[in-house]
Steps between C-alpha positions, in 0.01 A plus 500: 500500500812503702845659467755254620858609559805279495671517837740299717352270755563741780343790317194294418457408861497864594258577221243232564250511793580248766163334448584424142851379580341246723266374228755494219804366673783643296382849372465538126317830438287767662153427621329756276220318323458548129184611317590280198808352339830685501572753220735365236704815463527838662751787435535874562634769265715814505650721233810727490598794281184535304507781243209740457383619157578860608763604745279721714238226548486281815415143426182329633564142403339156523589165345246291307571125524407280198548128448599319180404132511749277318241294317272781390741796440222733612565806716255519793494799734518356846542770769653841581693666781388812669601842373821639659514875470784748454808280465720346236583208740153361588479216751159339458323378810255287301645165398391232252354167609389199290246268657550121507252439218670748265683321209853622545812306384876552468457607135224754590608852422394804705505840338539809718382822344582836673263798458511860608153619613420855419150519655411239761130589479492373140692184574225248490621248240703280729316181578590156624506188281342671197627350177608754244745470213558868462686759704276756679403800304716804528208735576425365850727741692822301502814468296705188418842502664622157391468126560705190583433126489638205696438131533353357824777245505770775506343662807451176685865386442649843585721438799491869598124509485535802275482562127654807339307561179550752221205728426458554133339804347506532119864554403622595850624230737571571863542283808224459752518267801190293566554376851333156512411397853409138435244282671498147365342177626574135432196495275666739259839322534330168411323647204824659380709196571717680749667386819561726800779410733419594860850630568546693174142588431410673177176614652640643821189675621256223498526118476229239508532261786293206610429361843559131558263501798210702624319758288657624191371798302386275212293289737306816592417569141207262433282641775584868401473430129147374563396849600735740319514572126675721247772655721660828391843573643714821501854546625646814659820597676491797743787657697495493879594777741845336546569500122427135448256346260189310585313282246119507483284261314143623458243235401135493418277195437133437446327215669276211401311566819327795329270251338541188720370654819190663356399185313538296820301763691221513246473123509455513876237776467305286253504199738400711798214669312373170368495364857317806622239486224433136580472578872235762415306243295528253789328739743179303446146637476465867578208746522415678178674823607825321580481254214470783245792669668701177471413457129613861432828450688580166325431656158741786569757261641479271198565796274804599703623142508473486121713821477773345711498183284524708182794695640680186600446351152638814338811503720551133416534599139773762571845426361813697463626756746452434868419861594221739430606822345385844613311540170279198598390616845144576382442161325220301650646158435822603684348688791610234755858528379752738679635784287862492392613268789881465513781423735751786512839390642825673571808295581792700633862379501709743711877484521503508883145417601304172487298432187142615544170436330201741497158396360193706426180361348354760256134476401214723400263591779254219559181649369187419298582708191238347276221577747625855534508748783201727430353425844835449677684193605445211739564697815221743435268251326511244779421761763214638297359149429505400861314811597231439244469132594421587862203702367340211306398293800127503402592265205729265687679439828812707550817321601824696551804436284657327801209255525489424128874432522431270794233315301749444215751375754252251645410370155867467419563308819210264422630430149848442639429299818210276393700294246796485743284359781339246261846397380633454852194306604557260208865465607377414850286216367786384284730483803225315692463239229874441523494494882795733510505679842760764402328583175165512684634744756650733230182494286286577808731788599472659151122443492456661845707806412312566180154435656579741785589764248179425316286533813665823611447657155122518569521641857408843360192712556493581134408137409220493759350838382532403135310172564218699651501748217493215243204338687303820474565498127342159452144480350354472847641527854385529859732637765477447872602868532472803266637404158751785443828350380768620737872532473643569839840575354360802324473839658161659459335181367197552716430845367555378146234232523252715693507749218363246260210301647368432154726206472350335809145553367594343173631189679200484727265483202656179381339171607671382814709190529645341812634734766873594486701370786803737561676241709491234229816628334694460826392144523588427139858610505545368863409153359826512296706539815303226673545261208873568512513432876322163448752416233796585722353299791455197271852520371636520853290199598631295199861596566461410868361154413783455253752567776331233711520263214871557460563450868301175514697359205791457743297282732440129440120479550283818509214482744138477395445863605785617284361310199167677556677839495694420180184372324305818568779694317380342177608646162629862525360604165150378587492681822634833367302511174164605650665773704680637194176500300328686785781762503472550127120530517520758782760692316299493178199647673720780646656567160159523326360753753814707527555519129147616441510764777837644377380494142194698611738763654677528165168527323422811713846651414444447129129600490556827682732627232425356161667558265743736674617232742615268221656781302702611807604139555621488141686825533666385825593162337663685209700734725601218740610282201739764383631560851545129575699431183751767603515371861566140395778618271658708780478213748660243261790734421553594864491136611769407241731791591462431873545124507844529662399775743397321815390818667264578218353149499451517877324837461289359212338223712511682839370844404400492133603697191469878461385606155536868434324673204610835380225677312552797268135567410343841532182568690336679208247376247527132397821430686315560825273214415801290403652574849175397666505172312867449574461564878225236531686246281816526705311489830334181378837337472489458880272198443774323307742257661795315346619147544823357364492141375746264332440467133406151381541576130663742258206735527605763751211743452320593821172328602208705623225369721228657714209736460446877480545556874807282537765383247805280544781514242721193488843591363699199368868461542744231368603242761852639566363855542218377718748333737656842581176617664436509876306201637197717575465604132569142378221376724253721320467797735288775333692820435321832553520812283492857623427734205529873540445782244645848502398733222634833392373659178786673302350607164310812381162353602620479858586867476134567406379276785723680755392849391139463397390141596531270789793288630313342794500160332882490480537632853264237642667211317841607616391542858319166512793316350744667734312341788522161327874549444546581872309188595734291283806661656361433848448135415846482354670643812290268727563182315842541341843538667681825429782326311264386232519847341771525233833583651512864393162583649399595850153490658547860588535583128161341437337683793641826358381421152146419622484815697625699204233332280235587759604868495505520126150349469371744767667797332261480196770653280433512129653224293695380798706229332698455825205284612581252222876505556454431876247226445715328247808517733300357789375221278850400392626511857217267603568248220182595321389481140494828312238600244480818290178588320355778290216483242687263268847448667664659197592867541475619857594159627816515282597833649447365852691165473796661331516769763479230769782300335737803481410606852595150626827515306570838664396411854614139523771454240691832500404619151706813426285806572602661170359205308162476663309694236696344216430148631132593534482632147691196377252254645205698373635548150658160433383271780231237537222749559527661153480145371181460701355803324595349167326171591187686589458766236759407230676829555803598715333810651362561842145634471571844649500848357687808615195652674433181693862468612494853646260362757725195584745496793846574373647151512194346329565671172652291209811622308447716193416307183335204677148635528230634277184387325496126436284375213354171636 
């Protein structure tokens, strides 16, 4: 969403970035992108001269807002303000906002009921949008002070933007001022049949404007609405240090990407695994030992493939909410779905400062909850598995993880390049049949480029050693030299094979076939290059003769010798066709051998660790799926908010995007396993690259391609937005991601880990990711000019922050939340995407993001120091995060108890009355 303020032309020019002024021509509104449609109505409240039931009692008041729909005449509780303590003249910081889809009209009545709260810890009845025809019970720790009702039309038409209402209490009537600070858009004016004059505006704070050229806010909506759903919006007003008021809109939205990305990813896994299974079957005849091994591997792989297919089918049946609640984190059918993934946004409108937007993606830590953490998480499991696999060499040939990854890359290159080469060869013949010299040159150029890539893909010792290993696995073989399969890329390979001579004896006992020629492979793939060279030479000869023909056309009578030259040119297609067929045949022979050899490498990887290997792959896929869904959401939002920031766009394609994760998990018990999963899942995001493309339809959802070692996410933008991008991005340059994770446990379990357990995992993760962050900063300073940092930032500030972060990580201080604050600040200064995670992104995450929001208001927007704690409590008690708790567990209570909170850092404790046992 976007707050748009009515201003004069000069004021608007000062308010808008110069980059947007250029694109819009005459300025219309600020370049803050919206998360959904504008709210229909927003207002704030205040009371004066409230009377307490007893003279000696100080009032602790809040206002409950209810709506009476004109057609139904039913009272519906809608929202509440925060509790203001100890005053008869409360000024409420929490406002009231109605989203665009809410049915509100001029005849709609709004009822304001004022309560005095006696015991905040018992005040748990207030909820949002819960229908109820009755007033709250009197036994919930509050007393009724009075109520007042007004029509929406009266507020909208009020020229002073203020309504003075009378508060009624039984027989007593006294005056109370409800100060209505109105926010109204054209959407509401149209639905109410109102007209707003720009010079004498009824809605003075905000007015809907449209841009006649360039990008308007509404044109941004389709691509954002494709990924965002069910927005929740809260309105606040806080005083600044110079006694002005700033307006804050806090927003939260779930995303369709929670399900879209995992479904796309599972579909890719199924296709990849089906190809791998077929490649194993295509290995040909193998000796009994290897054949039995292959049958066992294929059987296990088919079972795993069936599981992926069943999961995809179950997700296809899912309807309803586009987020996975914290209560569902252990459900098997939803294990690929991220937990409680939301966009958390704060839009700040300051009286003297430029409007600002701050986004944080909140999501449960990517982890395999259904599989559990009895034996730890991925970080520990992968290390243990690799150690065990090295010790099973007597059953199979050991290839390192780097070599198995290389084998997958070679297979991927084959599957990608072979059809391209075949297609370009056909285009070459088509150009030849048309005798089109220019088209022939272009087709040959493309064919040459792809064929050279194809040839170089096999210039690897791994292919040679794998071919030898495969030969020894055939029913019979004879080698010119000792038949131990070698892998020169592996350290200690000689010793490995010498320890297990039984394998050689087994192969020697098989009837011998023809001798294996180690140089044959070199000749096979070299034939592809030779075939291409012959093709190039023939094309050059044909084009040369064509030039002679064109020259002779200008002469009256060509000589007999010239006629002989022209005749030998013959038909282009007929002369090129045999050479193209030869090239395809040579390429087919290379493909067959290379595919079989690389499939044999993958057979060794799978056979050495069944079934643990496949279970670890499944676990890693689950964790990666959750992490990727959040990353895609963060990238899409960041791209939309940065479309008019040329510095950010240059940084995006020159350096890449920093993605900073803040973890709040403890290093004790199950959460240690979650942290191990999370660390691997976030690290795996380095193999993801993004590409921005122009949308060709109304479907703006991202497109995912690739395989487990390398994914490309294509983000679609409408044509007018796509035109704003730099040429490099428009031409399809791949955009790199730089994920970093910093974790600090803050709960009572972390206290146990610090005193009686082990915090090494957290320390190692923070140290490793500090180095990654430093590498990104180094790249940034090398590739970007200094003026690309936002205007209020200096490179010296970043150096100081990095040094401070380094010192805090080295200090090994207990629950050192300074690490998270510093990392978050560095991320924002480097135009990064911020993530905050705990087990379910519900309770600890809520404490963290609200603290971050209030800290930003204090440090960047001059929030009055006396209102910091009140603003923090206000956001936690009445803001979007308590609504997130309600969405997840159907109760407005953070899942903390008093004993737990004693272990929490001071500023991570919720206000009284907002926590306790939640029945889920």
